[in-house]
Structure formats: C-alpha cells, structure tokens
Backbone as CSV, one residue per row, in Angstrom:
resi,resn,N_x,N_y,N_z,CA_x,CA_y,CA_z,C_x,C_y,C_z
1,MET,43.474,39.402,193.803,42.640,40.047,194.708,43.462,40.533,195.481
2,ASP,44.209,39.923,196.216,44.863,40.606,197.547,45.651,42.207,196.710
3,THR,46.257,42.036,195.543,46.589,43.150,195.091,45.490,44.248,194.863
4,THR,44.987,43.997,194.388,43.608,45.222,194.071,43.225,45.578,195.554
5,THR,42.856,44.693,196.247,42.931,45.137,198.024,43.862,45.813,198.468
6,THR,45.473,45.877,198.307,46.315,46.541,198.849,46.362,47.645,198.028
7,THR,46.154,47.609,196.827,46.271,49.280,195.664,45.867,49.701,196.370
8,THR,44.275,49.614,196.439,43.221,50.542,196.805,43.265,51.173,197.916
9,THR,43.779,49.939,199.248,44.124,50.325,200.731,45.482,51.763,200.278
10,THR,46.288,51.205,199.760,47.223,52.109,199.466,46.904,53.456,198.864
11,GLY,46.057,53.451,197.581,45.418,54.946,196.949,45.077,55.415,198.197
12,SER,44.149,54.737,198.605,43.325,55.543,199.845,44.181,56.212,201.008
13,THR,45.187,55.452,201.171,46.154,56.262,202.367,46.704,57.321,201.724
14,SER,47.287,56.964,200.364,47.940,57.947,199.581,46.762,59.199,199.900
15,GLU,45.491,59.645,199.576,45.155,60.206,199.428,44.314,60.798,200.960
16,GLU,44.388,60.398,201.805,44.100,60.489,203.160,45.865,61.544,203.698
17,GLU,47.093,61.200,203.220,47.786,61.332,203.296,48.114,63.281,202.897
18,GLY,48.037,62.567,201.304,47.513,64.087,200.332,46.713,64.975,201.349
19,THR,45.371,64.433,201.674,44.350,66.080,202.770,44.921,66.089,203.703
20,THR,46.191,65.080,204.543,46.471,65.862,205.550,47.402,66.578,205.464
21,THR,48.000,66.299,204.383,49.159,67.401,204.162,48.444,69.026,203.735
22,THR,47.722,68.643,202.712,47.359,69.928,202.276,46.201,70.478,203.579
23,THR,45.676,69.896,204.623,45.209,70.983,205.609,46.182,71.281,206.371
24,ALA,47.056,70.367,206.631,48.407,71.300,207.630,48.809,72.484,206.945
25,MET,49.104,72.503,205.509,49.468,73.929,204.699,48.281,74.533,204.767
26,LEU,46.906,74.491,204.902,46.279,75.633,205.153,45.998,76.263,206.671
27,SER,46.196,75.014,207.508,46.267,75.545,208.859,47.405,76.441,208.973
28,ASN,48.523,76.010,208.779,49.820,76.996,208.637,49.512,78.369,207.973
29,ASN,49.045,78.418,206.803,48.724,79.700,206.343,47.937,80.548,207.064
30,ASN,46.473,79.611,207.279,45.515,80.595,208.734,46.493,80.953,209.589
31,THR,47.345,80.349,210.487,48.032,80.486,211.505,49.321,81.994,211.221
32,SER,49.579,81.619,210.303,50.487,82.600,209.664,49.988,83.771,209.508
33,ARG,48.657,83.794,208.195,47.759,85.099,208.420,47.415,85.912,210.012
34,GLN,46.620,84.995,210.145,46.329,85.452,211.530,47.358,85.973,212.457
35,GLN,48.731,85.903,212.526,49.914,86.341,213.664,50.233,87.617,212.524
36,GLN,50.036,87.667,211.413,50.264,89.079,210.297,49.019,89.930,210.702
37,GLN,47.864,89.407,211.222,46.703,90.550,211.433,47.031,90.819,212.833
38,GLN,47.601,89.659,213.926,47.524,90.937,214.835,49.077,91.528,214.991
39,GLN,49.734,91.177,214.358,50.990,92.244,214.007,50.967,93.476,213.763
40,GLN,49.921,93.605,212.586,49.035,94.713,211.614,48.351,95.236,212.704
41,LYS,47.343,94.272,213.836,46.703,95.498,214.802,47.539,95.966,216.035
42,LYS,48.564,95.612,216.143,49.491,96.039,217.291,49.744,97.228,216.873
43,LYS,50.802,97.353,215.252,51.057,98.126,214.941,50.334,99.587,214.534
44,ASN,49.087,99.098,214.288,47.926,100.507,214.247,47.783,100.426,215.426
45,ARG,47.879,100.221,216.620,47.952,100.696,218.016,48.865,101.638,218.615
46,THR,50.054,101.364,218.242,51.320,102.056,218.352,50.787,103.169,217.526
47,ILE,50.678,103.207,216.146,50.580,104.543,215.150,49.316,105.581,216.190
48,ILE,48.376,104.533,216.031,47.153,105.769,217.037,47.401,106.159,218.222
49,ILE,48.061,105.734,218.949,49.040,106.132,220.057,50.113,107.324,219.719
50,ILE,50.893,107.269,218.980,51.668,108.045,218.562,50.850,109.526,218.138
51,TYR,49.695,109.164,217.208,49.140,110.073,216.511,48.345,110.883,217.424
52,SER,47.770,109.984,218.413,46.659,110.907,219.547,47.483,111.787,220.890
53,ILE,48.712,111.638,221.060,49.412,111.984,221.516,49.721,113.368,220.711
54,LEU,50.114,113.615,219.375,50.297,114.315,218.680,49.014,115.703,218.363
55,PHE,47.916,114.799,218.493,46.775,115.528,218.641,46.752,116.498,219.878
56,VAL,46.812,115.515,220.912,46.511,116.310,222.152,47.638,117.609,222.660
57,PHE,48.943,117.349,222.163,50.132,117.948,221.997,50.135,119.466,221.366
58,LEU,49.329,119.034,220.107,48.814,120.374,219.209,47.531,120.997,219.957
59,PHE,46.624,120.044,219.632,45.683,120.673,220.339,45.544,121.809,221.707
60,TYR,46.672,121.512,222.469,46.771,122.019,223.391,47.191,123.263,223.793
61,LYS,48.322,123.409,222.800,49.493,123.983,222.378,48.832,125.638,221.078
62,ILE,48.004,124.959,220.205,47.185,126.203,219.697,45.783,126.603,220.615
63,SER,45.490,126.284,221.345,44.272,126.418,222.392,45.034,127.426,223.495
64,THR,45.891,127.171,224.000,46.492,128.032,225.431,47.036,129.239,224.064
65,THR,47.388,129.399,223.294,48.003,130.655,222.354,46.843,131.106,222.106
66,LEU,45.650,130.251,221.499,44.562,131.417,221.139,43.921,131.598,222.233
67,TYR,44.019,131.392,223.532,43.616,131.982,224.347,44.525,133.289,225.046
68,LYS,45.425,132.913,225.875,46.193,134.097,226.166,46.396,134.775,225.035
69,PHE,46.778,134.595,223.365,47.261,135.255,222.492,46.216,135.952,221.763
70,PRO,45.093,135.849,221.373,44.117,135.948,220.008,44.747,136.461,218.960
71,LEU,44.322,135.510,218.170,44.725,135.693,216.861,44.483,136.822,215.680
72,PHE,43.076,137.660,216.710,42.551,138.478,215.846,42.294,139.802,216.927
73,PRO,42.496,140.958,217.079,43.213,141.808,216.055,44.863,141.188,216.021
74,ILE,45.039,140.957,214.703,46.628,140.938,214.805,47.593,142.017,215.419
75,GLN,48.625,141.904,216.596,49.657,142.980,216.864,50.739,142.990,216.212
76,TYR,50.634,143.592,215.355,51.843,143.800,214.401,53.405,144.440,215.030
77,ASN,52.866,145.077,216.178,54.201,145.483,217.039,54.385,144.855,219.018
78,SER,53.994,143.846,218.652,53.948,143.503,219.952,54.833,142.394,219.669
79,ILE,56.039,142.336,220.520,57.101,141.418,220.369,56.598,139.814,220.601
80,GLU,55.883,139.971,221.881,55.349,138.955,222.338,54.597,137.992,221.934
81,TRP,53.336,138.809,221.121,52.173,138.196,220.804,52.821,137.032,219.500
82,ASN,54.160,138.347,218.681,54.405,137.551,217.609,55.614,136.549,217.654
83,SER,56.267,136.314,218.507,57.102,135.017,218.693,56.139,133.929,219.275
84,VAL,54.857,133.846,220.298,54.638,132.788,220.543,53.731,132.423,219.276
85,TRP,53.338,133.671,218.897,52.598,133.090,217.182,53.303,131.890,216.322
86,LEU,54.774,132.829,216.443,55.920,132.084,215.599,56.127,130.935,216.199
87,VAL,56.314,130.405,217.097,56.397,128.852,217.696,55.726,127.999,217.593
88,THR,54.232,128.595,217.594,53.047,128.010,217.420,53.094,127.477,216.200
89,THR,53.514,128.524,215.245,53.409,127.775,213.843,54.036,127.217,213.374
90,VAL,55.549,126.958,213.733,56.476,126.016,214.010,55.761,124.637,214.265
91,PHE,55.630,124.481,215.642,54.776,123.123,216.178,53.802,122.898,214.918
92,ASP,52.655,123.528,214.823,51.746,123.265,213.541,52.295,122.613,212.322
93,TYR,52.899,123.335,211.971,53.568,123.138,210.900,54.409,121.575,210.572
94,TYR,54.808,121.704,211.802,55.810,120.536,211.732,54.720,118.834,212.418
95,GLY,53.773,119.405,213.013,52.534,118.117,213.130,51.905,117.725,212.394
96,ALA,51.490,118.962,210.907,51.013,118.414,210.347,52.472,117.465,208.996
97,CYS,53.610,117.757,208.616,54.305,117.173,208.156,54.169,115.678,208.334
98,LEU,53.954,115.439,210.672,54.283,113.939,210.701,52.900,113.573,210.240
99,CYS,52.213,114.215,209.924,50.587,113.066,209.673,50.925,113.068,207.907
100,PHE,50.929,114.176,207.039,51.361,113.866,206.048,52.471,112.922,205.431
101,GLY,54.090,113.073,206.304,54.838,112.313,206.280,54.607,110.713,206.332
102,GLY,53.808,110.531,207.537,52.979,109.198,207.678,52.499,108.849,206.229
103,VAL,52.304,109.019,205.852,50.833,109.193,204.582,52.249,108.183,203.566
104,VAL,52.909,109.794,203.253,53.573,109.224,202.455,55.070,108.220,202.738
105,LEU,54.867,107.792,203.624,56.117,107.069,204.399,55.614,105.139,203.913
106,SER,54.067,105.400,204.206,53.484,104.173,203.970,52.976,103.799,202.492
107,SER,53.104,104.961,201.639,52.450,104.552,200.240,54.121,104.169,199.444
108,GLU,55.236,104.934,199.819,56.150,104.650,198.804,57.091,102.820,199.090
109,SER,57.176,103.422,198.033,57.873,101.280,197.511,59.036,100.862,198.302
110,SER,59.473,101.844,198.986,61.187,101.900,199.810,60.999,102.414,201.367
111,TRP,60.959,101.809,202.293,61.437,102.993,203.475,62.372,104.428,203.662
112,MET,63.701,103.957,202.438,64.520,105.332,202.073,64.186,106.277,201.068
113,LYS,63.004,105.931,200.147,62.335,107.188,199.476,61.317,108.018,200.560
114,GLY,60.642,107.358,200.854,59.623,107.512,202.510,60.261,108.595,203.172
115,ILE,61.772,108.464,203.712,62.219,109.183,204.525,63.121,110.313,204.119
116,ALA,63.311,110.389,202.961,64.119,110.967,202.072,63.147,112.352,201.597
117,TRP,61.771,111.847,201.359,60.876,112.569,201.029,60.587,113.363,202.341
118,ASN,60.184,112.568,203.504,59.935,113.067,204.846,60.896,114.236,204.963
119,LEU,62.194,114.309,204.538,63.314,115.089,205.362,63.029,115.840,204.815
120,GLY,62.574,116.008,202.675,62.501,117.483,202.207,61.283,118.204,203.270
121,PHE,60.172,117.876,203.522,58.826,118.004,203.591,59.277,118.820,204.866
122,ALA,59.978,118.501,205.711,60.690,118.767,207.043,61.882,120.071,206.733
123,LEU,62.808,119.944,206.286,63.872,120.758,205.726,63.510,121.880,204.461
124,LEU,62.493,121.375,203.603,62.610,122.343,202.410,61.024,122.987,202.461
125,GLY,59.925,122.129,203.736,58.448,122.600,203.611,57.636,122.431,202.616
126,SER,56.517,122.834,202.387,55.055,122.904,201.484,55.725,122.358,199.854
127,PRO,56.723,123.419,199.204,56.987,123.009,198.317,57.053,121.834,197.751
128,ILE,58.023,120.713,198.528,58.695,119.978,198.500,57.392,118.620,198.766
129,CYS,56.410,118.937,199.491,55.122,118.423,199.506,54.296,118.211,198.216
130,CYS,53.817,119.468,197.661,53.346,120.064,196.449,54.123,119.214,195.536
131,LEU,55.634,119.232,195.305,55.883,118.206,194.564,55.987,116.731,194.543
132,TRP,56.107,116.194,195.410,55.368,114.721,195.885,53.932,114.440,195.089
133,VAL,53.393,115.101,195.801,51.620,115.388,195.249,52.053,115.187,193.714
134,ILE,52.272,116.141,193.046,52.756,116.089,191.548,53.288,115.369,191.314
135,LEU,54.242,114.375,191.425,54.625,113.517,190.878,54.456,112.187,191.263
136,TRP,53.218,112.195,192.138,52.807,110.945,192.930,51.375,110.553,191.707
137,ILE,50.872,111.867,191.272,49.423,111.599,190.945,49.882,111.350,188.978
138,HIS,51.204,111.847,188.430,51.820,111.827,187.517,52.416,110.356,186.931
139,ASN,52.606,109.914,188.515,52.964,108.512,188.300,51.926,107.544,188.678
140,GLY,50.735,107.665,188.219,49.658,107.483,188.129,49.014,107.046,189.376
141,GLY,49.515,107.264,191.066,48.816,107.522,191.794,47.632,108.603,191.951
142,THR,46.998,108.634,193.402,45.460,109.264,193.263,45.977,109.522,194.777
143,LEU,44.892,110.465,195.528,45.187,110.989,196.447,43.834,110.453,197.149
144,GLN,43.315,109.448,197.008,42.453,108.627,197.666,43.241,107.857,198.288
145,LEU,42.620,107.790,199.905,43.606,106.929,200.618,42.390,105.783,200.479
146,LEU,43.247,104.267,200.579,42.061,103.206,200.702,42.716,102.705,202.200
147,ASP,41.599,101.725,201.877,41.560,101.179,203.195,42.448,99.656,203.090
148,SER,42.341,98.772,204.367,43.462,97.718,204.485,43.146,96.805,203.746
149,ASN,41.985,96.207,203.450,41.650,95.671,202.235,42.196,95.433,200.710
150,ASN,42.884,97.134,200.642,43.507,97.096,199.044,44.431,97.345,199.134
151,THR,45.223,96.733,198.088,46.469,96.437,197.685,47.340,97.747,197.223
152,ARG,48.474,98.669,197.832,49.562,99.738,198.212,50.077,99.471,196.624
153,ARG,49.867,100.636,195.472,50.577,100.657,194.743,52.338,100.661,195.095
154,ARG,53.010,99.675,194.077,54.466,100.201,194.395,55.089,100.467,193.409
C-alpha cells in the first residue's frame, strides 16, 4: 500500500516536473520571440529613418532644381540648365537604386548575392535591374511584396 502511494506520488511529481520543464521551455521561447520582435522593430525603425532622410534629401534636390531650372521648356543651349539637371538626375537614379536595392538585398538568399546585384545596379544601371527582375520571376518569384507574417523565398 505504501509502495502504491509512493509510486503515485512519484508519478505525480514526475508529471509536475515535466509540466514545469515544458512551461519553462515555452517561457524561454516566448522571451526569445519577444527579443527577436524587439530587434526587428529596432531594425525597421533604423531603415525607416535612413529612407526618410533619403526621401527628404531627394525631394529637396528635385524641388529646388525644378524651381530654379524648370524642366519645360527644355533648354538645350544652356550649359547651366543641362549640368544642374544632369546632377539632379544622377541623384534621382541612385536614390531609386537604393530603394530597389533594399528590396533586392532583403529578398536574396544571401547578403553576398544581394550586394553583388546592388553593385550591378549602381555600376551598370537599369539593364541589370531588368535582368534581376527577369531572373527573379523565371526562378519562381513574384513582384508582390509580402508583409512580415509571410516567409520569404530562399
């Protein structure tokens, strides 16, 4: 009779230990998940700040150029008009490269691939951007951007 009681007590204790261990593991997983979510939020804020600065700079650059040197009528004979618009267009292109490059960098399976593509965009221009889109779609990707609840293609 004592043996049965002891066995029951031991079994009960073992179940409690198992429950405690499971609860501790779930608690650790939740803590880890919360830490990852906090890190992701911090990372997202940094990215938003960087792109916001880029937005303000490019908006200012294009706006002041448009104000000082209106796009129309095109002034083919004015060196000043042409040089200011050339510089503004270069800033505008590289701003677009940074935006598109960020999407590509976060979509590629490795940082090295993403950086290589970004270098191609910056150094060789829009044909490389088109090539990335063609290859991305050919390999099963889409041009649809997914929210943070969906997994990215590897």
